[in-house]
Backbone bond lengths (Angstrom), bond angles and torsions (degrees), N, CA, C in turn:
res aa  C-N    CA-C-N  psi(-1)  N-CA   C-N-CA  omega(-1)  CA-C   N-CA-C  phi
1 M - - - 1.459 - - 1.521 109.06 -
2 H 1.314 115.39 149.39 1.457 121.42 -175.98 1.527 109.93 -140.83
3 L 1.310 116.13 155.14 1.456 119.67 170.35 1.521 108.63 -64.91
4 D 1.317 117.23 133.06 1.463 120.99 176.78 1.524 110.42 -100.75
5 H 1.335 116.51 -56.49 1.456 119.55 179.35 1.516 111.07 -159.46
6 V 1.314 114.97 169.95 1.462 122.29 174.25 1.527 107.90 -120.34
7 S 1.329 116.33 144.85 1.465 122.25 -175.23 1.520 110.96 -114.44
8 F 1.331 115.05 132.46 1.458 123.08 179.08 1.518 107.46 -121.03
9 A 1.335 117.36 119.02 1.462 121.35 -179.14 1.519 110.66 -77.85
10 A 1.324 115.64 139.89 1.465 121.24 -177.90 1.525 111.26 -58.55
11 E 1.328 115.47 142.10 1.452 122.58 177.18 1.528 109.62 -83.85
12 P 1.335 118.87 176.36 1.472 120.95 -170.71 1.524 115.28 -55.92
13 D 1.338 118.65 -27.86 1.467 119.20 -178.99 1.517 113.44 -88.24
14 G 1.327 117.87 8.52 1.450 120.19 167.70 1.515 116.45 102.66
15 L 1.331 113.99 174.05 1.457 123.20 -173.56 1.524 112.51 -60.66
16 E 1.323 116.88 -53.44 1.463 120.20 -174.56 1.534 111.80 -64.54
17 A 1.333 117.70 -43.11 1.455 120.31 -179.79 1.529 111.33 -65.08
18 T 1.323 116.59 -41.55 1.463 120.69 178.33 1.521 110.46 -62.55
19 A 1.336 115.88 -48.14 1.464 119.91 179.54 1.521 110.88 -62.74
20 G 1.322 117.47 -35.02 1.453 120.65 178.96 1.520 112.28 -62.12
21 R 1.333 117.27 -40.24 1.467 119.76 178.63 1.526 110.98 -66.65
22 L 1.331 117.27 -39.71 1.457 120.24 177.48 1.529 110.54 -65.83
23 A 1.332 116.30 -40.72 1.462 120.45 178.73 1.525 110.67 -60.44
24 D 1.326 116.90 -43.42 1.465 120.84 179.54 1.532 111.39 -65.56
25 A 1.326 116.40 -40.66 1.466 120.07 -177.09 1.524 111.95 -68.22
26 L 1.343 115.85 -35.51 1.459 120.09 -174.42 1.526 113.45 -102.30
27 G 1.331 116.94 -12.28 1.448 120.18 -177.72 1.513 113.34 68.29
28 I 1.340 116.72 39.99 1.459 121.44 -177.40 1.525 110.67 -130.36
29 E 1.337 115.19 169.42 1.451 121.95 -178.74 1.530 110.38 -118.64
30 S 1.320 115.04 150.40 1.464 120.91 177.65 1.516 110.13 -112.70
31 Y 1.332 115.30 171.78 1.455 121.22 168.82 1.523 108.48 -135.03
32 N 1.307 115.67 161.85 1.461 122.28 -178.55 1.518 109.60 -73.39
33 G 1.330 115.92 112.31 1.464 119.81 179.92 1.503 113.99 -79.21
34 G 1.330 117.53 -17.47 1.456 120.60 178.24 1.518 113.39 96.85
35 V 1.311 114.41 -179.41 1.467 123.18 -178.15 1.524 110.19 -91.61
36 H 1.336 116.26 138.63 1.467 122.37 171.24 1.531 106.56 -91.39
37 P 1.327 118.92 93.33 1.470 119.31 -172.96 1.525 113.79 -64.56
38 R 1.329 117.24 -27.04 1.472 119.33 -179.29 1.520 112.34 -78.06
39 F 1.342 116.35 -19.79 1.456 120.23 -172.87 1.523 113.88 -114.07
40 G 1.336 118.03 -11.25 1.450 120.25 -179.50 1.513 113.30 70.77
41 T 1.330 116.49 38.16 1.462 121.87 -179.96 1.528 108.98 -137.29
42 R 1.327 116.26 170.12 1.459 121.29 172.14 1.513 108.11 -145.05
43 N 1.359 115.99 161.77 1.457 117.36 -177.35 1.525 112.84 -144.08
44 L 1.323 114.50 161.88 1.451 124.57 165.50 1.521 106.62 -114.32
45 V 1.331 116.49 142.39 1.462 121.51 -171.05 1.527 110.32 -120.64
46 F 1.330 115.96 131.32 1.461 122.86 171.99 1.530 108.27 -107.38
47 P 1.341 119.79 104.25 1.467 119.68 175.51 1.528 110.61 -64.73
48 L 1.319 116.25 139.60 1.457 121.94 178.25 1.528 109.55 -125.04
49 E 1.312 116.58 174.90 1.452 120.17 177.85 1.528 110.79 -73.30
50 S 1.335 115.18 167.48 1.478 123.68 175.74 1.521 112.79 65.58
51 G 1.345 117.31 23.11 1.453 120.35 178.01 1.507 114.56 74.87
52 H 1.325 117.77 14.78 1.462 122.27 177.85 1.522 110.33 -98.23
53 Y 1.320 116.01 165.96 1.461 119.88 170.32 1.520 110.23 -153.40
54 L 1.315 113.76 161.14 1.461 123.69 174.64 1.516 107.33 -111.16
55 E 1.329 116.31 126.43 1.463 119.30 175.00 1.518 109.62 -112.97
56 V 1.322 114.61 142.68 1.453 121.65 167.89 1.517 105.62 -108.96
57 V 1.322 116.30 126.06 1.459 120.58 -171.24 1.519 109.83 -127.99
58 E 1.331 115.94 144.63 1.465 119.06 177.73 1.527 109.97 -137.19
59 P 1.336 116.98 152.45 1.461 120.94 177.39 1.519 110.98 -79.19
60 L 1.325 115.79 150.13 1.461 122.33 175.29 1.526 108.97 -106.66
61 E 1.321 115.88 164.30 1.468 119.98 171.99 1.526 106.83 -81.66
62 H 1.311 115.49 86.88 1.460 121.77 -171.36 1.525 108.12 -149.74
63 P 1.342 119.47 142.92 1.468 120.18 -179.72 1.520 113.84 -56.28
64 A 1.348 116.70 -34.07 1.460 119.48 -178.11 1.524 112.44 -65.56
65 T 1.313 117.25 -24.65 1.463 120.25 179.28 1.528 110.61 -62.78
66 L 1.308 115.97 -34.39 1.467 120.58 -178.56 1.515 112.78 -91.35
67 S 1.335 118.10 -20.14 1.464 120.84 -171.72 1.516 114.13 -103.91
68 T 1.334 119.19 -8.21 1.460 120.89 -179.58 1.529 109.94 -116.89
69 P 1.338 117.58 145.96 1.464 119.38 -179.41 1.531 113.56 -57.56
70 F 1.339 118.49 -40.90 1.456 119.22 -179.04 1.527 110.41 -64.96
71 G 1.319 117.02 -46.05 1.453 120.00 177.57 1.511 111.96 -59.57
72 Q 1.324 117.03 -41.00 1.464 121.36 178.69 1.529 111.22 -63.66
73 A 1.351 116.02 -41.31 1.463 120.12 -178.85 1.526 111.10 -64.93
74 V 1.326 116.50 -43.42 1.458 120.26 -179.86 1.519 110.21 -65.75
75 R 1.309 116.34 -45.69 1.467 120.28 -179.01 1.530 111.28 -61.16
76 A 1.341 115.51 -44.37 1.464 119.29 -178.37 1.522 111.30 -63.22
77 R 1.352 117.25 -42.71 1.464 119.41 -178.52 1.526 111.23 -69.01
78 S 1.326 116.72 -38.91 1.462 119.58 178.03 1.525 111.08 -65.46
79 E 1.335 116.78 -39.04 1.462 119.91 179.61 1.530 111.90 -68.23
80 M 1.341 116.82 -20.13 1.465 121.32 175.88 1.531 111.58 -84.84
81 G 1.334 116.03 1.31 1.459 119.79 179.82 1.507 114.10 111.84
82 G 1.345 116.74 -0.60 1.455 120.79 179.99 1.518 112.27 82.21
83 G 1.325 115.48 -174.52 1.457 121.00 -178.92 1.516 111.46 117.06
84 W 1.323 115.45 -167.52 1.459 120.07 -176.94 1.522 111.00 -63.33
85 M 1.334 114.89 125.48 1.463 120.15 -179.07 1.524 112.02 -101.44
86 G 1.339 117.59 -40.18 1.452 118.15 -178.03 1.514 112.92 -179.84
87 W 1.319 114.29 176.02 1.460 122.26 176.35 1.515 108.26 -125.62
88 V 1.322 115.77 154.42 1.464 121.28 -167.41 1.530 109.64 -130.31
89 I 1.330 115.55 131.15 1.456 122.51 -178.01 1.529 109.73 -104.21
90 R 1.315 116.18 128.27 1.465 122.14 178.56 1.531 109.67 -92.58
91 V 1.326 115.07 129.26 1.462 121.25 176.42 1.522 109.04 -129.73
92 D 1.326 115.24 157.80 1.465 120.22 177.70 1.518 112.16 -87.38
93 D 1.334 115.87 -24.86 1.463 120.72 -176.43 1.524 108.63 -133.93
94 L 1.330 116.22 117.50 1.466 120.67 -179.59 1.524 112.66 -88.53
95 A 1.328 118.46 -10.12 1.464 120.36 -174.90 1.533 112.31 -57.30
96 P 1.336 119.64 -45.59 1.474 117.68 178.44 1.527 112.98 -63.20
97 V 1.319 116.78 -33.71 1.463 120.19 178.59 1.524 109.71 -69.09
98 E 1.335 116.49 -43.91 1.468 120.10 177.89 1.521 110.76 -59.56
99 A 1.340 116.72 -41.57 1.468 120.14 179.73 1.523 110.75 -65.51
100 R 1.339 116.63 -41.09 1.458 120.43 -177.93 1.523 111.48 -68.57
101 L 1.343 117.03 -39.25 1.467 120.92 -178.06 1.527 112.58 -89.34
102 E 1.320 116.22 -8.56 1.468 123.09 176.74 1.524 112.41 59.60
103 R 1.328 115.72 42.32 1.451 121.23 172.55 1.525 108.90 -158.73
104 A 1.316 115.74 166.39 1.455 120.88 -175.92 1.520 110.87 -92.77
105 A 1.330 115.67 148.41 1.455 121.16 172.72 1.522 109.97 -67.72
106 V 1.322 116.80 158.03 1.463 121.47 179.01 1.526 109.26 -113.83
107 D 1.322 115.28 155.08 1.459 121.30 179.92 1.526 110.66 -79.85
108 G 1.316 114.89 145.50 1.460 121.57 172.52 1.513 109.52 -133.00
109 N 1.313 116.54 151.50 1.467 120.73 177.02 1.525 109.48 -159.33
110 R 1.307 114.70 153.21 1.461 121.98 170.63 1.516 107.21 -161.42
111 T 1.317 116.56 160.58 1.455 121.64 -179.51 1.520 108.96 -126.49
112 P 1.334 117.77 101.59 1.465 119.54 176.06 1.528 110.06 -63.14
113 P 1.320 118.67 133.44 1.466 120.00 179.14 1.535 111.41 -52.20
114 G 1.327 114.94 129.06 1.456 120.27 179.67 1.510 114.55 85.94
115 H 1.342 117.44 1.48 1.461 120.96 -179.30 1.528 109.54 -130.09
116 D 1.329 115.68 167.04 1.457 120.77 175.19 1.526 110.32 -72.59
117 E 1.311 115.49 160.25 1.455 121.07 176.18 1.525 110.53 -61.38
118 V 1.319 116.13 139.52 1.461 121.16 172.67 1.529 107.96 -108.80
119 V 1.334 115.37 139.51 1.466 120.41 -176.46 1.528 109.38 -131.85
120 W 1.316 115.26 151.03 1.455 121.10 -177.95 1.517 109.72 -159.65
121 K 1.316 116.02 174.60 1.458 123.20 168.17 1.521 107.74 -124.65
122 Q 1.327 115.84 145.68 1.459 120.06 -179.97 1.523 110.36 -140.17
123 I 1.321 114.44 156.92 1.463 121.15 -179.92 1.528 108.36 -155.40
124 G 1.312 116.25 146.91 1.454 120.59 174.69 1.511 115.57 112.08
125 I 1.324 117.93 3.04 1.468 120.28 -179.04 1.534 111.04 -64.35
126 K 1.326 116.61 -36.66 1.470 118.42 179.02 1.527 110.45 -62.76
127 G 1.332 116.82 -35.30 1.458 120.30 175.71 1.512 111.43 -64.59
128 L 1.335 117.33 -42.98 1.459 121.77 177.91 1.523 111.20 -61.32
129 I 1.335 116.72 -41.33 1.466 120.05 179.54 1.528 110.47 -62.44
130 A 1.343 115.79 -43.20 1.461 119.93 -177.63 1.525 112.03 -73.47
131 D 1.341 116.83 -32.64 1.457 121.82 -174.35 1.528 107.82 -147.50
132 P 1.338 118.28 91.17 1.466 121.18 -169.12 1.526 116.43 -64.01
133 Q 1.338 118.64 -6.65 1.462 118.96 173.29 1.531 111.63 -72.44
134 L 1.327 117.23 -19.96 1.459 121.33 -173.64 1.523 111.08 -80.82
135 P 1.339 117.14 135.13 1.465 119.13 173.72 1.520 109.97 -79.63
136 Y 1.333 115.91 165.56 1.466 118.10 165.62 1.515 108.79 -109.68
137 F 1.317 115.73 170.98 1.463 122.21 -170.21 1.527 110.17 -114.41
138 I 1.333 114.72 145.46 1.459 120.19 179.87 1.522 109.99 -137.68
139 R 1.329 116.13 143.91 1.461 122.97 170.02 1.519 107.52 -127.14
140 W 1.314 116.00 118.70 1.460 120.29 -179.73 1.518 110.10 -80.93
141 D 1.329 115.99 129.44 1.468 121.34 177.73 1.515 112.49 -101.91
142 S 1.318 117.74 -7.51 1.459 122.14 173.93 1.537 109.17 -81.03
143 P 1.328 118.24 159.65 1.467 120.58 175.45 1.528 111.18 -58.88
144 A 1.330 116.07 156.45 1.465 120.82 -178.44 1.519 112.24 -57.93
145 A 1.336 116.46 -31.76 1.470 120.18 -179.74 1.521 112.22 -67.13
146 Q 1.350 117.33 -14.80 1.458 121.12 178.93 1.528 112.55 -102.00
147 H 1.326 117.02 3.81 1.464 118.67 176.78 1.530 108.49 -60.59
148 P 1.321 118.29 141.35 1.474 120.27 -176.88 1.521 114.62 -53.11
149 A 1.337 117.60 -32.66 1.464 119.84 179.47 1.523 112.54 -71.78
150 A 1.335 116.99 -16.48 1.466 120.93 -179.03 1.521 112.46 -92.99
151 L 1.327 117.52 -6.04 1.461 122.04 -178.88 1.526 109.96 -103.93
152 G 1.308 116.47 163.94 1.456 120.75 172.93 1.514 113.90 74.79
153 P 1.336 116.96 -162.45 1.470 121.87 -174.40 1.523 111.89 -70.00
154 R 1.319 115.65 152.09 1.477 120.92 174.77 1.525 108.41 -86.42
155 N 1.318 115.89 127.78 1.457 121.09 -179.33 1.516 109.87 -121.53
156 D 1.324 116.95 124.03 1.458 122.69 -177.84 1.529 110.25 -85.13
157 V 1.340 114.90 56.85 1.463 122.23 -176.92 1.522 108.06 -137.59
158 S 1.309 116.89 142.45 1.462 120.82 179.61 1.519 110.52 -134.54
159 I 1.325 115.49 161.04 1.467 121.32 175.89 1.518 108.64 -84.69
160 A 1.320 116.74 124.24 1.465 121.51 179.67 1.525 111.55 -97.23
161 E 1.346 116.77 -42.42 1.462 118.92 -172.53 1.517 110.91 -156.51
162 L 1.319 115.03 142.40 1.458 122.06 167.91 1.521 108.07 -105.98
163 S 1.314 116.98 134.50 1.461 121.81 171.35 1.525 106.95 -104.89
164 I 1.330 116.10 117.32 1.462 121.42 -172.81 1.517 109.79 -124.05
165 A 1.307 116.24 127.22 1.459 121.42 172.11 1.519 107.63 -82.51
166 G 1.312 115.78 116.49 1.456 118.17 -177.95 1.510 112.24 164.72
167 D 1.321 114.73 -157.72 1.458 123.04 -172.93 1.521 108.40 -124.73
168 R 1.342 117.25 113.56 1.465 119.65 -176.28 1.530 111.90 -61.37
169 D 1.334 117.91 -32.60 1.461 119.73 179.36 1.523 111.08 -68.43
170 R 1.322 116.30 -36.89 1.474 119.86 176.05 1.522 109.91 -62.47
171 V 1.339 116.77 -41.49 1.458 119.71 -179.75 1.522 110.82 -69.81
172 R 1.337 118.03 -40.51 1.474 120.04 177.00 1.525 110.58 -59.30
173 D 1.322 116.39 -41.61 1.465 119.55 178.02 1.529 110.44 -62.41
174 W 1.330 117.27 -41.50 1.467 122.43 178.09 1.532 110.70 -62.94
175 L 1.340 115.98 -37.87 1.459 120.16 179.18 1.525 112.50 -76.79
176 G 1.333 116.98 -15.28 1.467 120.37 179.79 1.510 113.30 76.69
177 T 1.352 117.30 36.92 1.456 120.46 -177.43 1.517 110.30 -147.05
178 D 1.344 114.81 153.30 1.462 121.20 172.43 1.524 111.42 -103.17
179 D 1.317 116.47 2.83 1.461 121.58 -179.13 1.526 109.60 -58.27
180 K 1.341 116.49 131.47 1.460 120.09 -179.01 1.525 111.91 -68.00
181 K 1.335 117.84 -24.68 1.467 121.73 178.16 1.526 107.79 -135.55
182 P 1.326 117.24 74.81 1.469 120.07 -174.32 1.519 114.02 -67.51
183 I 1.342 117.48 -26.95 1.463 121.44 177.12 1.528 106.16 -109.27
184 S 1.320 115.51 89.34 1.462 120.53 -164.83 1.519 114.12 -72.20
185 E 1.348 117.96 -23.41 1.464 118.79 -170.43 1.523 114.25 -85.08
186 I 1.328 118.24 -5.95 1.466 120.81 177.95 1.520 109.73 -133.57
187 S 1.327 115.24 165.08 1.462 120.63 172.57 1.526 108.94 -98.09
188 I 1.315 115.81 146.86 1.461 121.12 174.26 1.521 108.14 -125.18
189 D 1.316 116.09 123.66 1.451 123.00 177.04 1.517 107.94 -100.13
190 W 1.324 116.81 111.52 1.457 121.26 -178.41 1.515 109.48 -90.30
191 V 1.296 116.63 124.98 1.461 121.14 178.73 1.521 108.52 -121.89
192 A 1.317 115.26 148.08 1.463 119.91 179.34 1.525 109.07 -65.57
193 P 1.337 117.29 130.40 1.465 118.47 -178.28 1.514 112.99 -70.46
194 H 1.318 115.30 134.16 1.467 122.06 171.20 1.524 104.68 -117.62
195 G 1.324 116.32 92.94 1.456 121.34 -169.57 1.511 109.16 101.26
196 A 1.308 116.62 -142.69 1.453 121.33 -175.56 1.525 111.06 -73.05
197 P 1.344 118.17 139.00 1.457 120.63 173.68 1.525 110.26 -74.17
198 G 1.325 115.93 168.32 1.460 120.50 177.46 1.517 111.12 136.65
199 I 1.338 115.76 -175.74 1.461 120.53 179.09 1.527 109.61 -66.81
200 Q 1.323 115.33 126.39 1.464 121.25 176.13 1.521 110.99 -93.09
201 S 1.316 116.36 -38.48 1.460 120.82 179.56 1.520 109.27 -162.33
202 V 1.329 114.65 161.77 1.458 121.82 172.37 1.524 106.99 -128.07
203 T 1.337 115.95 131.76 1.458 121.61 178.39 1.524 108.96 -104.39
204 F 1.321 115.06 129.95 1.455 122.05 -178.00 1.527 109.76 -113.26
205 T 1.337 115.69 143.69 1.456 121.68 170.68 1.517 107.82 -92.14
206 T 1.337 116.38 120.62 1.458 121.56 -178.57 1.533 108.65 -122.74
207 P 1.327 118.19 166.61 1.469 119.86 176.51 1.521 113.63 -59.64
208 H 1.325 117.26 -16.41 1.465 122.35 -178.36 1.522 112.15 -106.36
209 G 1.335 116.50 11.38 1.451 119.93 178.98 1.521 111.93 113.26
210 L 1.318 116.17 -172.52 1.463 121.82 -178.93 1.524 109.84 -78.54
211 V 1.342 115.23 137.82 1.466 121.96 176.55 1.518 107.25 -128.69
212 T 1.324 116.60 126.60 1.464 121.94 179.09 1.522 109.49 -109.79
213 I 1.322 115.22 130.44 1.471 122.16 179.43 1.518 108.33 -122.33
């Protein structure tokens, strides 16, 4: 399993303004990821190195925003002022996750303007809503060349570390592993939660040094 992406919910002034501040802080460019018609959301995507990406996502005025867990999660985080919503783990096989969580993954799709439709399955959003330290899981069904990190502008920036308020053993149990470093390509700094658990910050390696958001 690997880190796939991190999600940042739009702040009160909207998707473009929020993404603009992140672009300025990191010195990177985004592209329009398109609308998630099943979830009632839309995103802007910042491709990063190592097959990762940063998405900025906002809720739409759409019935799916209120009726689907992903739409509910995005709406709730944006209504709290926006900020880090969650982290996402990429797996090749969702069957063990479905068995462990005792429910089926759901389909996702969107079509970035100028690109082919991208499709995937995801599971675990209800866990994230209940306990925001927990990642959700994704399996991409589109070809690798259509992965969001492979589209759009090239950005010479990578994710160095996630700072998460929570319990690493709880997350290991959620991931279904006893591995001391289950996500080997990044560092995770676990801090005791003071208030709600979840992502506190993400540190990026940029050509100008480390930047923490």
